[in-house]
N, C-alpha and C positions, 0 to 999 in steps of 0.2 A: 270742522271745529278748531277754534284757535287754541294752540298749545303753547304754553309758556314754560320755558325751561327754568328749573329752580335756580335761584341765585347761588353763586359759590359762597361757601361759608368762609368767613374771614376771621382769623385768630386775632383777638384784641390784644394790643400791647399792654404789658403790665406796668403799673406805676404805683408808688406807695404814698404819694402826696401830690398836691397840686403843683408843688415846686419842682418835682423831679421830672415831670414830663411837660414840655413846653406846649401848651394848647394852641391850636390854630385860632386866629381871631375870628369871631362870629361874623358871618357875612350873609348877604342876600336876605331871603325870607326870614331866616332865624333872627337876624339883627333887627329887621323891621318888626317882627312879632315881639321881641324883647323890649323894643322901644315903645310899642303900643300898649303892652299889658305888663302888670306886675305878676307876682305869684298867683296861682290859680284862684282868681276871684272872677275874672271875666273870660280868659282864653280857652274855654272848654268847648269842644264839639263832640258829637255823639254819632254812633253807628250801631247797626244791628245786623245779624245774620240768622237765617233759619237753617238749622243743621239736621240732617237725617242722622238719628242716633244709633241706628241698627249696628253699624260696624263698630262703633265705640262700645256699645253694650255687649256685643259678642266678644270683643277683645277683653273687656273688663272681666267678664264671666270666665273666660279661658284662663286669664292670669290668676284669678282667685282660686280656681281649681288646681292650677299648676303649682302655685306658691303658698297658698293659704293666706296671702296678704289681701286685705279688703281694699281693692282698687275701685275708685269711684269716678264718676264723670268729672268731678272737680280736679282730681289728679291728672286725668287725661287731658283736660283743657289746659291745665297748667303746663303740661308737657308740650302741648301745641303752641302755647304762648311763647315758651322758651325757644322752640324751633323757629317761630316767627321772628323773634328778636335776633336769632343767629343768622337768618336768611336776609334780614333787612338791617345791615350794620348801622345805617343812619339813625336808627332808633336807640342804639346802644351808646348814647352820649350823656354826659353829665355837664350841665351848664353852670358856670360860676364866673363872676366878675367879667362878663362880656365875652367869655371864651367858651369853647366846647372841648371837652376831654373825653376820650374813649373810656368806657367803664372797664374795670379789670376783668370781670367775668359776667356771665349772664345769670343773674339771680332773680328768682320769682318769689314774691311775698304773698303768702296765702293767709287770708282772713278766715279763722276757724272758730267754732263754738266750743266753749268749755263750760264746766259746771252744769252739765245736763242741758246745755243749750241756753242757759240764762245769761252767760257772759260771752263776749267776743274778744278774741285776742288775735295775734298774728305771728306767723313764723316765716322767716326768710330761708329759702332753700338755695344754697349757693351752687353755682355751676349746674343749674337745672337742665341746660341743654345737653349736658354730658350724662345725665341720669335717665334710667328707664322709668316708666310709670310706676313699677313696683318699688324701685328705690326711692322715688319721690314720696309714695304713700308710706313707706317704712320710716323715712326720716321725719315726715310730718307727725306720724303716730307717736314716735319716740319723744319728740319735743313736746307735743301736746300733752302726753301722759306726765312728763316731768313738770309742766306748768300746772296741771291739775293737782298733782301731788305736792306742790309747793317746793319742788326740788330744783327749779330753774332759777338760779340767782339773778341772772340778768333781768328776767321778767319780774322777779320780786322787787328789784330796785326801781324799775319803771313803774310798777303798780304802787309802790310806796309814794313816789313823787306824785302820781295821779291822785292818790288819796289825801295827801297832806296839803298840797298847794291849793290856794283859792283860785277860782277860774281866771281872774285877771293875771295873776302871777303865772299860772300854768300856761296861759297863752304865750306869754313872753318866754317861758322856759322851753316850750316846744319850738318856737322860732329860733332861739339860741341853739338848741340841739341840732336843728336842721342846718343852721349856718356852720356849726362846728363839724358835723359829720359829712355834709355834702359840699358846701362851698369851700371850706378849708380842708376837707377830705381827711379828717382826723378820726382815729379809733381810740375811744376812751372808755373801755369796758367797766372800769371801776366807778365811773360816773353814770353808767347805764346808757352811754352814748356810743353806738357802734357805727362804723363807717358805712355810709349809704344804707341806712337801717332798713329801708323799704325796697332795696334792690332796684331792678330795672323795669319792673311791672308788677301789678297786683292782681290777684284773682280771688273772687269770693263767690259763694253760691247762695242764691235765693231759692233754688229748687228744693232745698231741704225743707223749706216751709210751704212747698206746693205752689210757689209763685212762678208764673210762666215768664214774666219779663219785668225787669227793673233796671234803673240806672243809678249809679252811685257817684257822688261828687268827689273831686280831687281836692284834698286839703293842701294848704300852702306848704306844710312841712313834709309832705310825701316826697317831693322832688322826683317823681316818676313820670314817664310820658303817657302811660295809659293804665286804666283800671277796667278789668273784664268781669262781668257778672254772668253767672251760669244759671239759666232758668230751668224749670222742671221739665222733664220729659213727659210728653202727653201724646196720645194718638190723634193725628190730624189728617184731614184729606189733603193730598198733594197730587200734582200732575206728574205722572211718570210715563214716558213714551206715548204721550197723547191720551192717556187714560187717567181717571181720577181713582187713586187708591189711598188707603189709610196706612200711614207710616208713623213710627215713633219719632217725634220731632222735638227739638228744643231750640230756644232762642239764646244766642250770645249777644250781649250788648257791651259796648265799650265806651268809656269816657276818655277822650284824648286831651292832652295839654298842647295847645297850638304853638307854644314856644318850642316844643320838641318835634312835633309831628305836623305835617300838612296832609292834604288829601291823597297825594301820590304815595307817600309812605304808608298811610293807613290802608290803601288799596292793596299794596304789596303784602303788607302784614296779614290782611284778611285772606288773601289768596293762599298764603302759606298755611294759615290755620285751617282753612277748608281742606287743603290737601291732606294734612295730617288726620283730620277727623274722618275723612273718607277711607284712609288706609293707615290706621294706627299700628298695624303689625309690620 
């Protein structure tokens, strides 16, 4: 059996703005992809993996019993995504003005349901690769509860903009926000514009609605290399050691932005995610 040693983790250099760290000029396939496509309208490609959920389910159950924190498959997949970003440093890039800049930290944006599931919002967990699944679940629950209670001021400002602005103006406002927060790397909390608002990757679950498989598009203002969808866990027949057995399985799908990611990077990332899902402890 081919064994692949995990890539060494690389600490990302810190920077506070695009002007304080001199980015390397974009070259090779990244330059070609940037010249071929604009923001995610065309350059998306897709992938999927079938994952045996037993190890993840056992680990989540153990953590819930140990800590009382409601750890879910989404939290564990978010942890796996963060580890994948850490093990494939080429994915941890921010693209702006024809240059690539390393991101300051590995942040994962979770799309979550609020208002009894009637509304969707999102929460960015900073430094997710340095957090346990329990810590990720706790941080998400704390922020989601604040949003639901109307106590999250940043979300309140963003929601007010979403409510007040007509669609055409909102479209321009979203593009301006992405330009300020990602291209210029500014942090303007009083305007509801946070630096790299969507982090380095996004995770959402369709399994909560019983959906086994779905793909989600990348919007132009996300500025992230990939978005992962977590499908529902269902019993399925699979081949194990030459025999057909029924196992709890789920599907992970990913939408990649080809300006950040090529097939080689996607394969490295997928291998890292699979390793974590097989051994989450």
